[in-house]
C-alpha positions as CSV (number, residue, x, y, z in Angstrom):
1,M,0.0,0.0,0.0
2,R,2.9,2.4,0.8
3,S,4.4,1.7,-2.6
4,Y,1.0,2.5,-4.2
5,F,0.8,5.9,-2.6
6,F,4.4,6.6,-3.4
7,V,3.6,6.1,-7.1
8,V,0.4,8.2,-6.9
9,S,2.3,11.0,-5.2
10,L,5.1,10.9,-7.7
11,V,2.8,11.0,-10.7
12,L,0.9,14.0,-9.2
13,M,4.1,15.7,-8.4
14,L,5.3,15.3,-12.0
15,G,2.1,16.9,-13.3
16,G,0.2,13.8,-14.2
17,S,-3.2,12.4,-13.3
18,F,-4.2,9.1,-11.7
19,S,-7.3,7.0,-12.2
20,F,-8.3,5.0,-9.1
21,N,-9.6,1.7,-10.4
22,T,-8.8,-1.9,-10.0
23,T,-6.1,-1.9,-12.6
24,V,-4.6,1.4,-11.3
25,S,-3.6,3.0,-14.5
26,A,-1.5,6.2,-14.7
27,T,-1.6,8.5,-17.6
28,N,0.5,11.6,-17.3
29,M,0.9,14.8,-19.4
30,M,4.2,13.6,-20.9
31,G,2.9,12.4,-24.2
32,G,0.4,9.9,-22.7
33,S,3.1,7.5,-21.6
34,Q,2.0,4.8,-19.0
35,M,3.9,4.6,-15.8
36,M,2.5,1.3,-14.7
37,G,3.2,-0.8,-17.8
38,G,0.1,-3.0,-17.2
39,K,-1.9,-4.5,-14.4
40,G,0.1,-4.5,-11.2
41,N,3.3,-3.9,-13.1
42,M,5.5,-1.2,-11.5
43,K,8.1,-1.1,-14.3
44,G,6.5,1.4,-16.7
45,N,8.0,3.9,-19.0
46,M,9.1,6.7,-16.6
47,M,12.4,7.2,-18.5
48,G,10.8,8.2,-21.8
49,G,8.1,10.2,-20.1
50,S,10.7,12.2,-18.0
51,Q,12.7,12.9,-21.1
52,M,9.7,14.4,-22.9
53,M,8.9,16.4,-19.7
54,N,12.4,17.8,-19.7
55,K,11.9,19.1,-23.3
56,M,8.6,20.6,-22.4
57,R,10.2,22.5,-19.5
58,N,13.2,23.6,-21.6
59,L,15.6,22.2,-19.0
60,S,19.2,23.1,-19.7
61,T,22.4,21.5,-18.5
62,I,25.7,23.0,-17.3
63,S,29.2,21.6,-17.2
64,I,31.4,21.2,-14.1
65,N,33.1,24.5,-14.9
66,E,29.8,26.3,-15.2
67,L,28.7,24.8,-11.9
68,K,31.5,26.8,-10.2
69,S,29.4,30.0,-10.8
70,F,26.9,28.7,-8.2
71,Y,29.7,28.9,-5.5
72,K,30.8,32.5,-6.5
73,I,29.7,35.0,-3.9
74,P,28.5,38.4,-5.3
75,V,30.6,41.4,-4.4
76,A,27.6,43.3,-3.1
77,G,24.0,42.6,-2.0
78,V,24.7,39.5,0.0
79,R,25.8,38.9,3.6
80,I,27.0,35.5,4.6
81,N,27.5,34.4,8.2
82,K,29.1,31.0,8.5
83,K,28.7,31.0,12.3
84,T,24.9,31.3,12.1
85,N,24.7,29.5,8.8
86,T,22.8,32.4,7.3
87,V,22.6,34.0,3.9
88,K,21.0,37.5,3.9
89,F,20.0,39.2,0.6
90,L,19.9,43.0,0.7
91,D,18.5,43.9,-2.7
92,S,14.8,43.8,-3.8
93,K,15.6,41.9,-6.9
94,I,17.7,38.8,-6.3
95,T,18.8,35.5,-7.7
96,I,19.5,32.6,-5.3
97,P,21.7,29.9,-6.8
98,I,21.0,26.6,-5.0
99,I,22.7,23.3,-5.4
100,A,20.8,20.1,-4.6
101,S,23.0,17.4,-3.1
102,P,26.1,19.7,-3.0
103,D,28.5,16.8,-2.1
104,E,28.7,13.2,-1.0
105,D,28.4,14.0,2.7
106,N,25.2,16.1,2.0
107,M,23.2,14.1,-0.5
108,Y,19.9,15.1,1.2
109,A,20.7,18.8,1.5
110,F,20.8,22.1,-0.3
111,G,23.9,24.2,-0.8
112,V,24.0,28.0,-1.0
113,Y,27.3,29.7,-1.4
114,G,29.2,26.9,0.4
115,L,26.7,26.7,3.3
116,V,24.5,23.6,3.8
117,N,20.8,24.2,4.3
118,P,21.4,27.8,5.5
119,T,18.7,30.2,6.7
120,I,17.9,32.4,3.7
121,V,16.8,36.0,4.6
122,V,15.1,38.3,2.1
123,K,13.1,41.5,2.3
124,E,9.3,41.8,2.0
125,G,8.3,42.5,-1.6
126,S,11.6,41.1,-3.1
127,V,11.4,39.6,-6.5
128,I,13.2,36.3,-6.2
129,T,14.6,34.0,-8.8
130,I,15.7,30.6,-7.5
131,K,18.1,28.8,-9.8
132,L,18.4,25.2,-8.8
133,V,21.0,22.8,-10.2
134,N,20.9,19.1,-9.3
135,K,24.5,17.8,-8.7
136,D,23.3,14.4,-7.7
137,D,24.2,11.5,-10.0
138,D,21.8,9.1,-8.4
139,M,18.4,10.7,-8.0
140,P,16.2,13.7,-8.9
141,H,15.6,16.7,-6.5
142,A,13.2,19.6,-6.4
143,I,12.4,22.6,-4.3
144,M,9.3,24.4,-2.9
145,I,8.8,27.1,-0.3
146,T,6.1,26.3,2.3
147,K,4.8,27.7,5.6
148,T,4.7,24.3,7.2
149,Q,7.6,23.8,9.6
150,P,9.5,20.5,10.2
151,P,9.5,17.7,10.9
152,Y,8.3,16.4,7.6
153,N,6.7,13.1,6.7
154,N,7.7,11.0,3.6
155,M,5.0,12.7,1.4
156,P,5.6,16.5,1.9
157,M,4.0,17.5,-1.4
158,M,0.7,15.9,-0.1
159,M,0.7,17.8,3.2
160,N,2.2,21.2,2.3
161,S,1.1,24.1,0.1
162,V,3.3,26.5,-1.8
163,A,3.8,29.7,0.2
164,F,4.1,32.1,-2.7
165,G,2.8,31.8,-6.3
166,G,5.5,30.3,-8.4
167,A,7.8,29.4,-5.4
168,V,8.2,25.8,-6.6
169,I,10.5,23.9,-9.0
170,M,9.4,20.5,-10.1
171,P,11.8,17.5,-9.9
172,I,15.1,18.0,-11.8
173,P,16.7,14.8,-13.2
174,K,20.0,13.4,-11.9
175,K,23.2,14.2,-13.7
176,S,23.4,13.0,-17.3
177,N,26.1,12.6,-19.8
178,S,25.4,16.1,-21.1
179,G,25.9,17.7,-17.6
180,Y,24.0,18.9,-14.6
181,Y,20.3,19.8,-15.1
182,V,19.2,23.4,-14.1
183,D,15.8,24.9,-13.7
184,S,14.6,28.2,-12.3
185,T,11.5,30.0,-11.1
186,T,10.6,33.6,-10.1
187,F,8.2,34.8,-7.5
188,T,7.6,37.7,-5.1
189,A,8.0,37.4,-1.3
190,T,4.7,39.1,-0.6
191,T,4.2,38.4,3.1
192,P,6.7,38.7,6.0
193,G,7.2,35.6,8.1
194,V,9.1,32.4,8.6
195,Y,8.9,29.8,5.8
196,Y,10.9,26.8,4.8
197,Y,12.4,25.6,1.5
198,I,12.1,21.8,1.1
199,C,12.7,19.1,-1.4
200,Q,9.3,17.7,-2.2
201,I,10.6,14.4,-3.5
202,P,9.1,11.6,-1.3
203,G,11.3,11.1,1.8
204,H,13.9,13.8,1.0
205,A,12.7,16.5,3.4
206,A,12.2,13.8,6.1
207,K,15.9,13.1,5.7
208,G,16.9,16.7,6.3
209,M,16.6,18.3,2.9
210,Y,15.2,21.6,4.0
211,G,16.2,25.0,5.4
212,K,14.5,28.1,6.8
213,F,13.4,31.0,4.5
214,V,12.8,34.2,6.4
215,V,11.0,37.2,4.9
216,L,11.6,40.4,6.8
217,K,9.2,43.3,7.0
């Protein structure tokens, strides 16, 4: 039963639909490919479907050299405090480069300017672009900002809503032969408060893949 709900949640998270009948068929928006591959068969055709979805989203890839730009700290507009593990953005129009699974010791974590799962602080009304790259060579990762605080269960996307319109990036595939996949989203931090950025892939936030996101008045 847990496996069933995992598949349902994953299909919904990838933008698909699910029909609840005795054969449990899944038809997603990725060219009508079937995820279940037949009655009770969990193999399916996720690979082909995800490739089509990547094209629809216009996902790009970057090389290892281009990945270095995610670690480069801007000269102005950002304050980094390693002692408090905080990144504070001072401008009203900002880009936050985030690395999913920044290294082998932090597979279930986000990296921002060399810090792991830091508290990100922005100003109310800031127009924010999150640029997420997946450095993981084993699994996909994603990100969303939610008001719900930890701890998180294994299905965070079923329990948490997006805090701001557009403050979500759907799953980004693992590293491929062409490089690291990158996606981005832009939103406005309209309301002051304490929020959290989490990976909504099943089980990832529960394993610690989240950080605090603070909007100051």
